[in-house]
PASEBA-1860 file (N, C-alpha, C; in nm, 3 decimals):
! residues 279
1> MTVAPQTA> 0.110/13.115/6.388/0.019/13.147/6.401/-0.051/13.165/6.564 ~ -0.069/13.217/6.650/-0.071/13.169/6.778/-0.249/13.211/6.761 ~ -0.337/13.102/6.891/-0.412/13.101/6.911/-0.457/13.197/7.123 ~ -0.488/13.287/7.117/-0.586/13.370/7.184/-0.565/13.308/7.415 ~ -0.448/13.281/7.496/-0.555/13.152/7.619/-0.698/13.141/7.616 ~ -0.715/13.079/7.642/-0.833/13.033/7.633/-0.803/12.835/7.703 ~ -0.910/12.826/7.757/-0.951/12.674/7.892/-0.947/12.524/7.753 ~ -0.872/12.492/7.737/-0.844/12.349/7.658/-0.956/12.268/7.678
9> LFSIRDLR> -1.058/12.207/7.618/-1.061/12.033/7.675/-0.995/11.945/7.670 ~ -0.946/11.936/7.530/-0.840/11.848/7.470/-0.714/11.933/7.430 ~ -0.619/11.863/7.457/-0.480/11.883/7.473/-0.374/11.819/7.378 ~ -0.311/11.809/7.282/-0.208/11.659/7.223/-0.069/11.745/7.260 ~ 0.002/11.668/7.281/0.162/11.743/7.309/0.250/11.624/7.222 ~ 0.312/11.632/7.151/0.464/11.594/7.061/0.372/11.422/7.027 ~ 0.247/11.408/6.946/0.180/11.316/6.914/0.255/11.260/6.841 ~ 0.264/11.124/6.801/0.299/11.038/6.671/0.252/10.931/6.673
17> LSFPDRDA> 0.205/10.916/6.535/0.154/10.800/6.494/0.149/10.679/6.357 ~ 0.225/10.618/6.376/0.278/10.529/6.243/0.219/10.401/6.232 ~ 0.166/10.373/6.058/0.100/10.249/6.032/0.247/10.147/5.968 ~ 0.196/10.043/5.964/0.287/9.917/5.874/0.268/9.956/5.685 ~ 0.373/9.992/5.658/0.386/9.985/5.496/0.357/9.927/5.489 ~ 0.226/9.885/5.435/0.132/9.752/5.291/0.265/9.696/5.190 ~ 0.294/9.839/5.153/0.346/9.820/4.981/0.500/9.723/5.011 ~ 0.538/9.717/5.134/0.667/9.637/5.185/0.641/9.590/5.191
25> KPLFGPAP> 0.741/9.416/5.133/0.691/9.308/5.152/0.798/9.212/5.217 ~ 0.876/9.277/5.316/1.070/9.219/5.408/0.999/9.064/5.366 ~ 1.163/9.021/5.334/1.099/8.827/5.376/1.129/8.810/5.497 ~ 1.239/8.904/5.568/1.214/8.805/5.705/1.195/8.983/5.811 ~ 1.127/8.980/5.938/1.042/9.037/6.029/0.933/9.096/6.004 ~ 0.890/9.215/6.090/0.793/9.327/6.017/0.822/9.387/5.923 ~ 0.711/9.458/5.905/0.686/9.562/5.780/0.724/9.687/5.855 ~ 0.811/9.808/5.750/0.882/9.878/5.799/0.741/10.001/5.794
33> RVEVLKGL> 0.752/10.064/5.921/0.650/10.176/5.946/0.680/10.282/5.853 ~ 0.500/10.428/5.833/0.487/10.481/5.814/0.431/10.601/5.890 ~ 0.545/10.727/5.948/0.462/10.833/6.031/0.373/10.868/5.921 ~ 0.253/10.871/5.979/0.144/11.001/5.985/0.103/11.094/6.039 ~ 0.155/11.106/6.138/0.124/11.161/6.260/0.273/11.216/6.300 ~ 0.320/11.351/6.323/0.457/11.401/6.298/0.506/11.469/6.485 ~ 0.511/11.419/6.531/0.463/11.499/6.641/0.425/11.686/6.741 ~ 0.234/11.608/6.670/0.265/11.710/6.652/0.147/11.807/6.783
41> TLDFPEGK> 0.160/11.910/6.821/0.107/11.998/6.947/0.027/12.065/6.944 ~ -0.088/12.026/7.032/-0.240/12.101/6.967/-0.298/12.137/7.097 ~ -0.401/12.215/7.087/-0.463/12.259/7.239/-0.589/12.271/7.159 ~ -0.751/12.191/7.153/-0.891/12.270/7.146/-0.969/12.286/7.212 ~ -0.957/12.403/7.191/-1.055/12.541/7.354/-1.177/12.414/7.361 ~ -1.207/12.496/7.501/-1.349/12.470/7.554/-1.425/12.501/7.480 ~ -1.623/12.430/7.422/-1.721/12.531/7.401/-1.667/12.568/7.231 ~ -1.578/12.571/7.220/-1.496/12.593/7.064/-1.500/12.517/6.952
49> ITGIVGES> -1.556/12.527/6.781/-1.483/12.465/6.695/-1.382/12.461/6.607 ~ -1.356/12.364/6.631/-1.200/12.369/6.586/-1.141/12.248/6.416 ~ -1.171/12.366/6.313/-1.160/12.231/6.165/-1.010/12.211/6.171 ~ -1.030/12.077/6.118/-0.911/12.025/6.055/-0.892/12.012/5.894 ~ -0.765/12.028/5.811/-0.827/12.062/5.691/-0.631/11.968/5.671 ~ -0.606/11.955/5.573/-0.590/11.981/5.437/-0.591/11.813/5.339 ~ -0.474/11.833/5.262/-0.491/11.741/5.166/-0.535/11.577/5.189 ~ -0.523/11.513/5.117/-0.604/11.406/5.141/-0.462/11.316/5.148
57> GSGKSSLG> -0.469/11.246/5.280/-0.325/11.230/5.364/-0.258/11.262/5.411 ~ -0.284/11.389/5.434/-0.227/11.464/5.529/-0.236/11.416/5.732 ~ -0.323/11.369/5.679/-0.403/11.271/5.854/-0.449/11.344/5.946 ~ -0.560/11.397/5.872/-0.653/11.473/5.956/-0.720/11.294/5.980 ~ -0.752/11.270/5.945/-0.873/11.146/5.977/-0.811/11.046/6.082 ~ -0.703/11.066/6.065/-0.590/10.956/6.127/-0.615/11.050/6.365 ~ -0.570/11.148/6.241/-0.557/11.316/6.429/-0.713/11.293/6.501 ~ -0.806/11.279/6.382/-0.944/11.233/6.519/-0.942/11.082/6.536
65> RVLVRLLT> -0.885/11.003/6.499/-0.916/10.935/6.520/-0.821/10.866/6.626 ~ -0.737/10.914/6.644/-0.711/10.941/6.833/-0.759/11.031/6.940 ~ -0.797/11.102/6.904/-0.837/11.208/6.953/-0.976/11.162/7.066 ~ -1.074/11.044/6.937/-1.161/10.915/7.067/-1.130/10.813/7.082 ~ -1.002/10.806/7.052/-0.892/10.677/7.115/-0.957/10.555/7.063 ~ -0.979/10.589/6.839/-0.992/10.425/6.804/-0.923/10.446/6.738 ~ -0.750/10.515/6.770/-0.622/10.411/6.724/-0.533/10.512/6.865 ~ -0.454/10.397/6.859/-0.352/10.425/6.958/-0.238/10.522/6.946
73> PDSGAVIF> -0.198/10.636/7.002/-0.108/10.674/6.899/0.076/10.567/6.977 ~ 0.158/10.602/6.886/0.281/10.520/6.906/0.358/10.622/7.052 ~ 0.366/10.710/7.057/0.380/10.844/7.197/0.343/10.957/7.111 ~ 0.342/11.001/7.251/0.304/11.160/7.310/0.188/11.177/7.401 ~ 0.127/11.234/7.446/0.073/11.252/7.487/-0.067/11.297/7.463 ~ -0.207/11.270/7.456/-0.317/11.275/7.411/-0.370/11.299/7.576 ~ -0.429/11.436/7.602/-0.495/11.511/7.724/-0.613/11.579/7.701 ~ -0.694/11.499/7.816/-0.862/11.509/7.804/-0.898/11.558/7.962
81> DGQEIGAL> -0.979/11.724/7.924/-1.028/11.739/8.049/-0.900/11.704/8.200 ~ -0.744/11.779/8.136/-0.705/11.725/8.209/-0.624/11.546/8.301 ~ -0.675/11.479/8.172/-0.629/11.324/8.230/-0.591/11.305/8.102 ~ -0.464/11.198/8.080/-0.396/11.172/7.985/-0.441/11.023/7.975 ~ -0.439/11.039/7.816/-0.560/10.887/7.791/-0.471/10.853/7.638 ~ -0.395/10.865/7.608/-0.327/10.846/7.545/-0.294/10.691/7.517 ~ -0.236/10.650/7.644/-0.226/10.481/7.660/-0.335/10.410/7.747 ~ -0.397/10.482/7.777/-0.511/10.405/7.854/-0.576/10.236/7.766
89> DEPALRPL> -0.591/10.178/7.874/-0.679/10.051/7.721/-0.874/10.045/7.760 ~ -0.851/9.973/7.701/-1.060/10.047/7.685/-1.128/9.995/7.787 ~ -1.121/9.906/7.876/-1.169/9.908/8.012/-1.115/10.057/8.094 ~ -1.024/10.102/8.047/-1.015/10.246/8.162/-1.086/10.339/8.099 ~ -1.034/10.337/7.954/-1.121/10.462/7.848/-1.274/10.419/7.853 ~ -1.355/10.345/7.880/-1.519/10.270/7.931/-1.579/10.403/8.016 ~ -1.493/10.467/8.130/-1.613/10.575/8.192/-1.562/10.713/8.093 ~ -1.498/10.700/7.976/-1.492/10.878/7.930/-1.575/10.846/7.764
97> RRDLQMIF> -1.628/10.682/7.749/-1.632/10.722/7.615/-1.745/10.780/7.608 ~ -1.888/10.822/7.643/-1.962/10.900/7.625/-1.949/11.015/7.645 ~ -1.851/11.088/7.636/-1.823/11.196/7.651/-1.762/11.214/7.514 ~ -1.687/11.132/7.468/-1.593/11.123/7.329/-1.674/11.055/7.197 ~ -1.765/11.151/7.131/-1.852/11.070/7.054/-1.764/11.164/6.933 ~ -1.876/11.023/6.792/-1.822/11.089/6.652/-1.938/11.084/6.628 ~ -1.898/11.136/6.474/-2.036/11.154/6.393/-1.961/11.119/6.222 ~ -1.947/10.963/6.178/-1.927/10.908/6.079/-1.994/11.059/5.950
105> QDPMSSLN> -1.862/11.017/5.883/-1.844/11.018/5.693/-1.982/10.959/5.658 ~ -2.034/10.878/5.644/-2.131/10.760/5.579/-2.234/10.739/5.708 ~ -2.295/10.784/5.673/-2.406/10.725/5.818/-2.504/10.592/5.747 ~ -2.487/10.625/5.618/-2.543/10.449/5.556/-2.468/10.342/5.579 ~ -2.353/10.372/5.681/-2.287/10.226/5.689/-2.282/10.219/5.838 ~ -2.272/10.328/5.911/-2.217/10.327/6.008/-2.420/10.350/6.151 ~ -2.527/10.359/6.066/-2.584/10.266/6.084/-2.715/10.160/6.100 ~ -2.669/10.076/6.193/-2.743/9.925/6.175/-2.888/9.955/6.064
113> PRHKVWQI> -2.847/9.881/5.941/-3.046/9.875/5.877/-3.102/9.746/5.885 ~ -3.089/9.685/6.039/-3.224/9.570/6.083/-3.244/9.712/6.208 ~ -3.212/9.805/6.234/-3.258/9.864/6.376/-3.335/10.003/6.336 ~ -3.464/10.019/6.386/-3.539/10.120/6.324/-3.465/10.238/6.420 ~ -3.495/10.400/6.363/-3.442/10.522/6.382/-3.425/10.497/6.579 ~ -3.532/10.527/6.614/-3.529/10.497/6.783/-3.383/10.384/6.892 ~ -3.398/10.282/6.813/-3.312/10.199/6.882/-3.178/10.183/6.827 ~ -3.157/10.294/6.768/-3.036/10.339/6.709/-2.974/10.422/6.778
121> IAQPLKRY> -3.041/10.516/6.822/-3.039/10.605/6.948/-3.025/10.542/7.039 ~ -3.130/10.488/7.075/-3.092/10.429/7.187/-2.976/10.321/7.209 ~ -2.967/10.288/7.125/-2.818/10.157/7.115/-2.739/10.179/7.254 ~ -2.632/10.353/7.205/-2.527/10.380/7.331/-2.556/10.422/7.443 ~ -2.661/10.445/7.479/-2.776/10.497/7.565/-2.768/10.327/7.688 ~ -2.780/10.295/7.547/-2.862/10.115/7.722/-2.644/10.085/7.752 ~ -2.586/10.124/7.628/-2.486/10.064/7.618/-2.438/10.122/7.808 ~ -2.378/10.220/7.790/-2.346/10.299/7.901/-2.458/10.372/7.960
129> GTNATRDT> -2.526/10.269/8.084/-2.672/10.277/8.148/-2.742/10.425/8.151 ~ -2.769/10.467/8.035/-2.865/10.583/8.024/-3.011/10.514/8.050 ~ -3.104/10.595/8.066/-3.237/10.615/8.020/-3.249/10.542/7.866 ~ -3.300/10.455/7.767/-3.301/10.431/7.681/-3.385/10.384/7.624 ~ -3.504/10.463/7.653/-3.663/10.466/7.631/-3.660/10.501/7.507 ~ -3.761/10.465/7.483/-3.794/10.504/7.309/-3.869/10.667/7.354 ~ -3.846/10.698/7.376/-3.942/10.902/7.431/-3.742/10.954/7.434 ~ -3.690/10.879/7.516/-3.555/10.944/7.534/-3.504/10.950/7.376
137> AIAALKKV> -3.493/10.876/7.289/-3.480/10.858/7.170/-3.542/10.967/7.059 ~ -3.697/11.005/7.069/-3.693/11.089/6.995/-3.731/11.216/7.032 ~ -3.677/11.241/7.211/-3.619/11.365/7.202/-3.530/11.389/7.172 ~ -3.444/11.286/7.123/-3.307/11.325/7.035/-3.320/11.345/6.931 ~ -3.414/11.278/6.860/-3.505/11.316/6.733/-3.509/11.466/6.722 ~ -3.621/11.488/6.807/-3.683/11.634/6.749/-3.550/11.749/6.792 ~ -3.481/11.713/6.832/-3.312/11.796/6.890/-3.303/11.799/6.754 ~ -3.308/11.718/6.651/-3.197/11.770/6.526/-3.353/11.780/6.417
145> GLPEAFAD> -3.448/11.839/6.442/-3.493/11.864/6.365/-3.587/11.770/6.291 ~ -3.583/11.661/6.320/-3.699/11.492/6.258/-3.778/11.529/6.385 ~ -3.908/11.469/6.344/-4.038/11.476/6.390/-3.982/11.329/6.439 ~ -4.117/11.292/6.541/-4.201/11.195/6.540/-4.210/11.084/6.497 ~ -4.213/11.091/6.396/-4.271/10.929/6.290/-4.158/10.900/6.268 ~ -4.027/10.955/6.230/-3.906/10.925/6.181/-3.855/10.807/6.282 ~ -3.891/10.791/6.411/-3.883/10.698/6.473/-3.875/10.551/6.461 ~ -3.973/10.507/6.387/-3.988/10.398/6.376/-3.989/10.346/6.191
153> RYPHQLSG> -3.929/10.474/6.143/-3.850/10.490/5.988/-3.694/10.349/5.993 ~ -3.636/10.262/5.909/-3.560/10.247/5.908/-3.406/10.280/5.830 ~ -3.292/10.250/5.845/-3.201/10.410/5.771/-3.227/10.409/5.597 ~ -3.309/10.296/5.579/-3.225/10.320/5.420/-3.439/10.373/5.380 ~ -3.526/10.412/5.471/-3.593/10.464/5.432/-3.609/10.654/5.418 ~ -3.451/10.684/5.425/-3.417/10.795/5.490/-3.317/10.869/5.377 ~ -3.316/10.996/5.362/-3.247/11.029/5.270/-3.176/11.066/5.315 ~ -3.045/11.081/5.225/-2.873/11.146/5.293/-2.855/11.219/5.390
161> GQRQRVGI> -2.933/11.325/5.395/-2.941/11.439/5.493/-3.036/11.409/5.605 ~ -3.118/11.308/5.597/-3.182/11.260/5.746/-3.079/11.157/5.828 ~ -3.026/11.085/5.691/-3.006/10.965/5.798/-2.860/11.026/5.868 ~ -2.790/11.200/5.813/-2.639/11.249/5.901/-2.712/11.313/6.039 ~ -2.867/11.328/6.063/-2.871/11.386/6.140/-2.975/11.281/6.198 ~ -2.939/11.149/6.170/-2.977/11.121/6.307/-2.873/10.987/6.363 ~ -2.703/11.024/6.243/-2.621/10.997/6.367/-2.612/11.118/6.454 ~ -2.640/11.240/6.389/-2.601/11.359/6.495/-2.702/11.368/6.657
169> ARAIALRP> -2.820/11.280/6.627/-2.880/11.252/6.731/-2.804/11.147/6.853 ~ -2.720/11.005/6.732/-2.710/10.954/6.814/-2.577/10.993/6.938 ~ -2.545/11.092/6.833/-2.423/11.159/6.930/-2.452/11.265/7.023 ~ -2.585/11.303/7.022/-2.583/11.385/7.108/-2.677/11.369/7.243 ~ -2.742/11.253/7.226/-2.862/11.160/7.331/-2.742/11.167/7.512 ~ -2.643/11.120/7.457/-2.530/11.064/7.552/-2.507/11.231/7.626 ~ -2.531/11.350/7.557/-2.480/11.474/7.597/-2.380/11.446/7.623 ~ -2.177/11.425/7.546/-2.105/11.456/7.536/-2.034/11.553/7.546
177> RFILADEI> -1.923/11.525/7.576/-1.819/11.722/7.567/-1.761/11.723/7.470 ~ -1.753/11.638/7.418/-1.674/11.622/7.230/-1.703/11.563/7.201 ~ -1.733/11.611/7.065/-1.792/11.544/6.944/-1.711/11.536/6.806 ~ -1.606/11.472/6.739/-1.542/11.458/6.656/-1.642/11.441/6.482 ~ -1.665/11.516/6.415/-1.677/11.511/6.266/-1.633/11.550/6.215 ~ -1.651/11.385/6.122/-1.578/11.353/6.043/-1.602/11.320/5.892 ~ -1.555/11.496/5.780/-1.617/11.505/5.682/-1.790/11.437/5.646 ~ -1.886/11.515/5.745/-1.986/11.469/5.756/-2.078/11.501/5.659
185> VSGLDVSS> -1.976/11.592/5.582/-2.110/11.693/5.500/-2.092/11.632/5.332 ~ -1.952/11.577/5.309/-1.877/11.578/5.146/-2.028/11.480/5.117 ~ -2.097/11.384/5.187/-2.155/11.284/5.076/-2.278/11.350/5.002 ~ -2.325/11.475/5.090/-2.480/11.532/5.065/-2.470/11.690/4.988 ~ -2.585/11.693/4.909/-2.633/11.795/4.792/-2.609/11.898/4.917 ~ -2.586/12.082/4.835/-2.503/12.156/4.869/-2.605/12.179/4.959 ~ -2.792/12.196/4.922/-2.894/12.243/5.059/-2.866/12.124/5.189 ~ -2.858/11.999/5.163/-2.846/11.881/5.261/-2.755/11.959/5.363
193> QAQVLALL> -2.609/11.944/5.277/-2.527/12.055/5.351/-2.573/12.175/5.404 ~ -2.584/12.241/5.380/-2.614/12.365/5.400/-2.721/12.360/5.586 ~ -2.816/12.290/5.602/-2.906/12.234/5.635/-2.858/12.180/5.758 ~ -2.727/12.041/5.745/-2.697/11.963/5.846/-2.571/12.088/5.929 ~ -2.532/12.171/5.796/-2.402/12.279/5.903/-2.496/12.378/6.006 ~ -2.608/12.440/5.997/-2.658/12.543/6.056/-2.747/12.438/6.161 ~ -2.744/12.335/6.096/-2.743/12.205/6.308/-2.680/12.198/6.376 ~ -2.533/12.146/6.284/-2.444/12.161/6.354/-2.398/12.284/6.514
201> ASLARDMG> -2.440/12.340/6.428/-2.410/12.516/6.471/-2.465/12.559/6.547 ~ -2.590/12.501/6.540/-2.690/12.534/6.640/-2.683/12.471/6.744 ~ -2.631/12.363/6.752/-2.621/12.254/6.859/-2.489/12.295/6.965 ~ -2.387/12.284/6.843/-2.248/12.309/6.940/-2.251/12.419/7.018 ~ -2.401/12.500/6.983/-2.408/12.709/7.051/-2.472/12.632/7.217 ~ -2.607/12.554/7.134/-2.667/12.572/7.278/-2.642/12.449/7.350 ~ -2.604/12.389/7.340/-2.558/12.249/7.414/-2.418/12.298/7.507 ~ -2.313/12.367/7.445/-2.192/12.388/7.466/-2.079/12.286/7.440
209> LTLAFISH> -2.119/12.207/7.350/-2.008/12.190/7.284/-1.917/12.157/7.242 ~ -1.792/12.093/7.227/-1.622/12.130/7.177/-1.675/11.992/7.082 ~ -1.602/12.077/6.905/-1.599/11.988/6.810/-1.494/11.985/6.754 ~ -1.420/11.871/6.740/-1.341/11.867/6.581/-1.424/11.887/6.487 ~ -1.388/11.967/6.389/-1.496/11.942/6.263/-1.356/11.890/6.120 ~ -1.393/11.764/6.101/-1.277/11.771/5.993/-1.346/11.784/5.841 ~ -1.287/11.814/5.785/-1.271/11.857/5.641/-1.209/11.925/5.484 ~ -1.261/11.909/5.407/-1.124/11.923/5.299/-1.229/12.025/5.227
217> DLSVVRHL> -1.342/12.062/5.289/-1.380/12.240/5.249/-1.351/12.361/5.297 ~ -1.287/12.423/5.274/-1.231/12.546/5.286/-1.348/12.637/5.352 ~ -1.443/12.691/5.262/-1.579/12.758/5.250/-1.651/12.678/5.340 ~ -1.628/12.569/5.398/-1.719/12.548/5.531/-1.656/12.544/5.653 ~ -1.558/12.504/5.682/-1.453/12.580/5.776/-1.462/12.696/5.802 ~ -1.466/12.779/5.738/-1.498/12.936/5.741/-1.564/13.032/5.817 ~ -1.689/12.912/5.739/-1.775/12.950/5.810/-1.837/12.871/5.944 ~ -1.790/12.781/5.949/-1.847/12.670/6.083/-1.746/12.665/6.201
225> CDHVVVLH> -1.585/12.791/6.169/-1.509/12.655/6.266/-1.473/12.782/6.349 ~ -1.460/12.754/6.466/-1.359/12.880/6.558/-1.231/12.933/6.496 ~ -1.187/12.821/6.541/-1.025/12.726/6.480/-0.995/12.690/6.377 ~ -0.882/12.687/6.332/-0.841/12.586/6.209/-0.753/12.534/6.238 ~ -0.705/12.444/6.212/-0.557/12.388/6.209/-0.538/12.309/6.053 ~ -0.412/12.341/5.986/-0.362/12.305/5.844/-0.287/12.144/5.840 ~ -0.287/12.049/5.858/-0.199/11.924/5.801/-0.150/11.919/5.673 ~ -0.011/11.899/5.680/0.039/11.835/5.561/0.118/11.704/5.568
233> HGEIVDHG> 0.115/11.595/5.523/0.222/11.517/5.493/0.257/11.519/5.703 ~ 0.118/11.480/5.803/0.135/11.456/5.895/0.216/11.554/5.996 ~ 0.190/11.693/5.956/0.258/11.777/6.026/0.146/11.899/6.055 ~ 0.189/12.014/6.102/0.068/12.114/6.119/0.161/12.278/6.076 ~ 0.091/12.323/6.004/0.160/12.375/5.886/0.088/12.542/5.914 ~ 0.030/12.555/5.959/-0.127/12.654/5.972/-0.182/12.613/6.121 ~ -0.210/12.716/6.193/-0.220/12.711/6.315/-0.359/12.846/6.385 ~ -0.449/12.857/6.394/-0.489/13.027/6.432/-0.637/13.009/6.396
241> AVAEVFDN> -0.685/13.103/6.460/-0.831/13.197/6.497/-0.845/13.148/6.312 ~ -0.930/13.134/6.280/-1.020/13.125/6.147/-1.002/13.260/6.045 ~ -0.987/13.372/6.110/-0.998/13.438/6.008/-0.848/13.477/6.009 ~ -0.796/13.510/6.130/-0.606/13.469/6.155/-0.532/13.340/5.977 ~ -0.617/13.266/6.020/-0.548/13.169/5.893/-0.580/13.165/5.761 ~ -0.673/13.217/5.697/-0.763/13.241/5.608/-0.710/13.357/5.536 ~ -0.655/13.468/5.576/-0.682/13.632/5.607/-0.529/13.629/5.520 ~ -0.431/13.555/5.623/-0.327/13.592/5.623/-0.266/13.453/5.628
249> PSSEITRS> -0.310/13.358/5.567/-0.231/13.169/5.561/-0.041/13.240/5.519 ~ -0.013/13.144/5.607/0.160/13.107/5.685/0.216/13.081/5.570 ~ 0.138/12.927/5.509/0.219/12.830/5.469/0.192/12.846/5.310 ~ 0.239/12.840/5.190/0.218/12.757/5.091/0.104/12.680/5.084 ~ 0.123/12.574/5.137/-0.024/12.512/5.186/-0.101/12.554/5.200 ~ -0.151/12.642/5.239/-0.334/12.690/5.291/-0.330/12.776/5.250 ~ -0.203/12.857/5.133/-0.268/12.889/4.999/-0.309/12.824/4.887 ~ -0.261/12.743/4.881/-0.288/12.636/4.761/-0.430/12.573/4.782
257> LLAAIPRP> -0.450/12.532/4.944/-0.566/12.445/4.933/-0.717/12.556/4.927 ~ -0.648/12.675/5.003/-0.754/12.846/4.920/-0.736/12.852/4.851 ~ -0.680/12.790/4.662/-0.684/12.883/4.529/-0.782/12.758/4.515 ~ -0.785/12.601/4.576/-0.814/12.534/4.503/-0.952/12.487/4.574 ~ -1.033/12.584/4.663/-1.184/12.548/4.679/-1.254/12.611/4.524 ~ -1.343/12.452/4.561/-1.411/12.402/4.429/-1.517/12.500/4.371 ~ -1.615/12.517/4.463/-1.730/12.587/4.443/-1.720/12.738/4.555 ~ -1.845/12.787/4.498/-1.888/12.974/4.541/-1.871/12.963/4.689
265> EIDEGWWD> -1.838/12.988/4.767/-1.885/12.963/4.945/-2.038/12.970/4.965 ~ -1.977/12.924/5.063/-2.181/12.901/5.086/-2.243/13.037/5.133 ~ -2.376/13.079/5.089/-2.419/13.210/5.145/-2.415/13.203/5.289 ~ -2.392/13.337/5.310/-2.308/13.390/5.454/-2.412/13.302/5.570 ~ -2.581/13.351/5.504/-2.676/13.318/5.627/-2.653/13.144/5.610 ~ -2.588/13.114/5.605/-2.619/12.948/5.587/-2.615/12.897/5.718 ~ -2.622/12.998/5.803/-2.635/12.909/6.031/-2.744/12.966/6.050 ~ -2.833/13.091/5.971/-2.959/13.132/6.061/-3.027/13.043/6.076
273> DGVELES> -3.062/13.080/6.267/-3.177/12.978/6.320/-3.294/12.894/6.192 ~ -3.311/13.057/6.156/-3.469/13.004/6.059/-3.405/12.935/5.958 ~ -3.322/12.873/5.889/-3.324/12.756/5.825/-3.390/12.646/5.789 ~ -3.475/12.634/5.761/-3.587/12.550/5.697/-3.547/12.383/5.667 ~ -3.551/12.303/5.787/-3.509/12.194/5.768/-3.573/12.046/5.739 ~ -3.563/11.981/5.591/-3.578/11.889/5.547/-3.669/11.785/5.673 ~ -3.790/11.701/5.586/-3.879/11.665/5.666/-3.920/11.540/5.609
END
């Protein structure tokens, strides 16, 4: 399937990634490697949300971590805004880090439990030489629907949905151009999922963000994303506009994923600006 030509903020070309086989125990020499991404070529249109889906072990999280350069690919090109970043070392990557942000699956493990919420948000601002005041952090909090009173709370004093919104605030405070969201609602109840997704959709639209949204829940991807890529054993088996892929899947893998949706789809109005956020 094809996608109408659009400006790509991110592109990957013949991307390959492998890990040492932890089950192999050779007597001599290094362990053999297992290829987890097998020559992927893909564009991420600027200002759009691209869903990355697949079964467990399909390589979707590995792909996401290559995009934000938490993993270095074995070969192939990772092109961000015209610059090849796949082989850059950390000093060369540093100027780009503020543009490449990530929202983690488990906010409790990614938020420093000893820091107040405003300090958590301000920390990356300070790291990248941006105004890192309490007021700046509060402004980011308000963008994600949390009032000023939350600034002096600690992560353990927040609900799961509130912690995830703090993670979103930390990511958007730097005003990045690209955000990777990795299974960010998988640990939340249905109500909190709807609130977080409504927030993410609104922020992406208002800030012109380019997002890669990793999820196992195809009903969420159908409502949130503009495009979708389906991975299976490290290969792309479907790719295109969401409506095209979901209504006319070209692979048996996509059809089986669609048939296995575990719960009714989120109500059609979940993205409305009027969705009330918990406080």
